[in-house]
C-alpha positions, -999 to +999 in steps of 0.1 A: +000+000+000+013+034-009+020+059+019+000+091+021+031+110+009+035+088-021-002+092-030+001+130-027+036+133-043+044+145-078+046+110-092+016+097-072-019+086-085-034+119-075-011+138-098-021+115-126-057+126-126-054+163-117-041+187-144-012+209-135-009+191-102+018+206-078+034+187-050+031+204-016+055+192+011+033+207+038+003+186+026+024+155+025+038+162+060+003+167+074-010+135+058+018+115+074+011+132+108-026+123+105-018+087+095+006+084+124-019+098+149-045+074+137-022+045+141-012+055+176-047+066+186-034+100+196-053+133+196-039+156+170-043+193+165-029+207+133-028+241+117-023+241+079-019+274+062-040+285+032-032+264+002-018+234+021-047+212+008-056+200+043-088+183+030-068+157+009-042+156+037-067+140+061-089+122+036-061+100+022-052+085+056-088+084+067-100+064+037-069+042+039-074+034+076-103+010+074-118+028+104-153+042+109-147+079+104-169+109+111-158+141+094-173+173+108-169+206+089-180+242+094-208+246+069-234+227+049-217+241+017-184+225+027-202+193+037-217+190+002-183+198-014-166+171+006-193+145-002-199+153-039-163+162-049-134+157-026-142+122-012-150+109-047-116+120-060-097+103-031-119+072-033-111+069-070-074+075-065-071+049-037-093+024-056-113+016-024-150+008-021-156+030+009-192+036+018-197+073+024-228+090+038-239+126+041-258+135+072-273+169+081-296+182+108-333+174+106-342+210+095-325+201+062-349+173+054-385+174+042-410+161+068-439+144+050-462+148+080-457+185+082-460+189+044-494+173+047-504+197+075-493+226+053-513+213+024-545+211+045-538+247+056-534+237+093-500+255+093-512+283+070-483+291+047-482+328+039-472+348+008-461+325-021-464+295+002-495+279-015-479+282-049-446+267-037-464+238-019-472+221-053-435+224-062-425+208-028-451+180-032-439+171-068-403+171-056-412+149-026-423+122-050-390+119-069-363+128-043-343+100-028-328+119+001-354+146+010-325+171+013-340+205+009-308+216-007-319+198-038-350+220-041-335+251-059-370+262-069-378+271-033-361+303-022-336+300+006-355+325+027-390+311+021-410+307+053-424+275+038-391+257+046-398+259+083-433+246+078-424+215+059-394+205+080-394+192+116-376+202+148-367+180+177-396+196+195-424+189+170-412+156+156-436+127+164-409+101+161-420+065+158-456+076+165-457+094+132-477+077+104-449+086+079-421+072+101-413+043+077-407+069+049-390+095+071-361+111+053-344+120+086-346+084+098-334+070+064-304+094+065-295+082+099-298+046+089-274+052+059-250+070+083-250+040+107-241+017+078-214+039+063-177+037+067-173+075+064-200+100+076-198+136+067-216+160+091-213+196+101-203+211+135-239+221+142-252+186+140-223+171+159-225+196+187-263+191+188-256+154+193-232+162+221-258+185+237-285+159+234-263+132+250-256+156+279-293+160+285-300+123+281-321+126+249-305+099+229-281+100+199-281+115+164-247+102+152-234+066+149-205+053+168-171+060+152-134+052+156-122+086+146-137+121+144-120+147+122-129+183+129-122+205+099-125+243+104-119+235+140-113+271+150-152+275+150-157+248+177-152+269+209-178+295+200-202+269+186-198+246+215-206+275+238-239+281+219-249+244+218-242+238+255-263+268+263-299+266+273-322+289+253-358+300+255-370+321+226-402+338+216-399+318+183-403+286+203-435+298+219-449+311+186-441+278+168-458+259+197-489+282+194-490+275+157-488+238+162-514+240+190-538+255+164-530+227+140-536+201+167-569+219+176-583+215+140-571+178+139-580+166+174-598+192+195-622+212+173-650+205+198-632+226+226-643+262+221-620+275+248-589+260+232-581+287+207-589+314+233-562+300+256-537+298+227-544+334+218-540+345+255-506+328+256-495+346+224-507+380+236-488+375+269-457+367+249-461+399+228-466+420+259-434+406+273-416+414+241-428+450+243-417+453+279-381+442+270-377+474+249-378+484+212-342+482+200-321+451+191-295+445+219-277+419+240-277+424+278-271+406+310-305+391+320-303+399+357-302+436+348-335+433+329-354+405+347-361+425+379-376+456+361-412+460+373-427+458+338-407+428+327-412+409+360-450+414+357-451+402+321-430+372+329-455+362+356-484+368+331-468+345+305-463+318+331-499+321+341-513+319+306-489+290+299-503+272+330-538+277+317-529+262+284-510+234+301-541+224+322-563+220+291-536+201+271-530+178+301-567+170+302-571+161+265-536+151+254-547+114+253-569+122+223-541+123+198-504+125+190-503+162+182-520+173+214-497+151+234-466+165+216-478+201+223-482+192+260-446+179+262-433+210+244-452+234+266-440+216+298-404+221+286-409+258+278-425+264+312-395+247+329-372+270+310-392+300+318-392+291+354-354+288+354-351+323+338-373+338+365-346+328+390-309+336+391-284+313+374-254+296+390-218+309+392-207+286+363-231+302+338-243+336+326-279+344+318-284+369+290-310+385+268-309+389+231-334+410+212-337+405+174-364+425+157-398+414+169-384+384+189-362+377+219-340+349+232-330+341+267-298+322+270-280+305+299-244+300+287-216+281+305-185+302+312-162+272+306-170+245+281-138+225+281-150+200+307-184+195+292-169+192+257-144+165+268-169+146+289-193+144+260-166+134+236-155+107+260-189+090+254-180+085+218-149+066+229-130+075+198-099+094+186-102+131+175-082+151+150-086+189+148-075+210+118-079+245+105-059+272+088-062+294+119-055+278+153-023+294+165-017+328+181+019+340+178+028+305+168+013+288+199-018+265+202-024+273+239-055+294+234-073+268+213-063+238+233-072+254+266-107+263+253-115+227+245-094+209+271-069+195+246-037+203+266-024+167+261-028+167+223+000+165+198+002+199+180+017+206+146+017+237+123+026+239+086+029+273+070+012+281+037+030+268+006+022+302-011+051+326-014+037+355+006+071+373+004+066+376-033+028+374-037+016+398-010+023+432+006+010+444+039+002+481+039-003+499+072-013+534+064+002+561+086-015+588+107-049+572+111-067+582+143-074+559+172-103+535+162-124+548+191-122+584+178-152+600+161-148+599+124-126+569+123-146+551+096-144+583+075-106+583+079-105+546+068-125+554+037-102+583+028-071+561+033-087+533+013-097+553-018-062+559-032-055+521-027-087+512-046-076+535-074-043+516-076-059+482-075-086+493-099-113+480-075-110+442-072-112+445-034-129+434-003-135+460+025-140+440+057-155+458+087-159+447+123-194+461+128-225+467+108-225+503+118-191+508+103-202+490+071-232+512+068-213+544+073-185+533+049-211+523+022-226+558+024-192+576+024-178+556-006-207+560-029-199+582-059-163+585-049-149+561-075-158+546-108-159+510-097-190+489-090-198+488-053-215+457-037-227+460-001-236+432+023-274+432+027-282+442-008-285+405-018-279+371-003-243+363+005-239+337-023-254+361-049-231+389-038-201+367-042-212+355-076-218+392-086-183+401-074-167+372-094-183+382-126-182+420-123-149+434-134-132+458-109-159+453-082-155+464-046-174+444-020-181+458+015-189+431+041-188+423+078-184+390+098-199+366+072-173+376+046-143+372+069-141+334+064-154+307+041-150+329+010-128+317-019-122+341-048-092+330-068-074+351-095-072+388-101-109+394-093-097+399-057-064+417-055-068+437-023-083+431+012-088+461+034-096+456+071-109+486+090-096+476+125-085+447+147-116+425+153-119+426+190-152+413+203-177+439+214-168+449+250-205+450+261-211+414+251-226+399+283-210+365+279-176+380+272-180+403+302-188+374+325-159+353+312-134+382+316-146+388+351-141+351+360-106+351+345-097+382+365-110+367+397-088+336+391-057+358+387-056+357+349-051+384+324-084+388+305-072+410+277-040+390+270-056+356+277-089+360+258-095+392+239-062+393+220-061+356+210-097+356+197-091+388+177-059+373+162-078+342+150-105+363+134-080+386+118-062+355+103-094+344+088-100+378+071-064+379+059-069+344+044-093+358+018-064+374-001-042+347-015-061+316-026-038+302-053-001+300-062-008+325-091-026+351-069-011+383-057-025+412-037-022+439-011-035+435+025-043+468+041-050+469+078-060+504+089-058+500+127-028+521+140-026+500+172-006+474+152+023+498+154+015+518+185+005+491+210+028+463+223+001+436+215+004+447+179+035+425+176+014+394+185-010+401+155+019+408+131+037+376+143+006+356+136+002+367+100+020+351+070+055+364+064+052+392+039+068+426+033+053+455+053+052+491+043+036+524+053+042+539+018+015+542-008+043+543-033+053+508-024+017+497-031+020+513-066+053+495-072+039+462-061+011+463-087+035+477-113+056+446-108+028+422-115+007+442-139+033+460-160+057+489-152+085+508-168+113+490-150+096+459-137+118+460-106+111+438-076+097+455-044+125+457-019+127+464+018+106+451+046+098+460+082+090+424+091 
């Protein structure tokens, strides 16, 4: 059997089927490290810089191993890419008959029971819902997987998607008349029989959370779990190990109670009145919480007189509804399911009417017309490791952005991986030649009034030199909005702004529009791949420190300080470094790419912690001269002398 290095080498079978294949020593080294870790059963944490080809580096040893492997990645898009493209290539190269399965969360699969409810108008689709229902029904009769991703004719934002898919709360399980044809059940069966199962972090963490609460399992047993895009795990784990009560959960329950009424309780005239009373109490509570979107510590809000009164009223109306459901739940499956869900919501509501423990923080999130109450653990390492222990398997973690200043400490501490083997491989791209870091001089402190305007003024000359072809990445929606207004009409290049269209549509527009400039916030800092000259400049407004008023961050920082730690150095700087590295990673995506990275924040030069950020970035020339930016592009795109850029501060 060929070794991973031989398979990935210039004379290997992979090179034989991929045109213009280039051997990457970093990829080969990572593949050997993964194979060795799997042989020894050792936990492995590895950072592989942009362009390493980490997907093939773990797929080759994984498919060679003969083990049952679960691969968890960051998004459903990457999941589909792994399943439909990457695994197929490696399976063909290795000549192995490995059974591979794709498994997503239940919200991605059509629910035949809820489709029928929608068709009988018990769930009352709005807008274009009735017209789209026929499309869904016709598709349901020919799909093999029930994966809603197949249904391109149904818009991504359609409210009908939520009506024809199930949740853990409203699923009837084996009591459902359609259970034998259930797409979720079939997908889990295929996963149980597969050699390799491809999931996403949301599903895997949901499985961990359900195991913690004693609600069974979503994923099959495995010998090895490979976490790709592992840098996302600490934040996502914190979310999934949180307890959440939302207005949406209550409204969904009210809607399903009405469906249950028409199906199983239409002879009870008081039923709909009690549902309406519960909904009205929920709306009054939402009004009492304030008008504007915000995040706040719950203890600061809960004891306000108006809020406390509406909380009690919602509990009373819920109790009235619970009494009726309890009396008549035996009539049918839907009524019984509504009773169980309401009991769970009342337990959560009761918990949020009291103070949480020292190991967690309760906080409020208001979004538009809805609200969420969260109880989030301050430290998830112990929970994460104890849940993983139930899988009794080996774990491998990989990402392009795990280290801070060359060290893995921050990531491993967050997930309790202090005993793991850690390796880092730099990008195979030649950043010394392909990139230039421009730090404009004389910008004000980022906290100063008019900072965004100063960023725009500094960016405009660079955008003229690059002839557009740029991402402007901002750390807040407010800065994005201000910059979009300031930049309009100031240059001749097409300007695309996050929010004008769905993310995927904006990216496609950027790729096909010559000299475009795209302004974006958090969702464009990672998972975006634009190769070639279409993207030749990335401009970042400031270092991406988390919002200081975030209630979870505040509570964590306070706990670290109480334990004698250094909150800013131990938490805020490392997390900002990881985010910055993700944004920087948008610039060079191929060996033929070139471009300028412009970071506007003067703290990179004026503050001591700036050195940590600079040390964490790829090794590239650094300048504060706009003339060097001009010379850089002249070198690649034609100039009088064609001289190489010289000099570096790094």
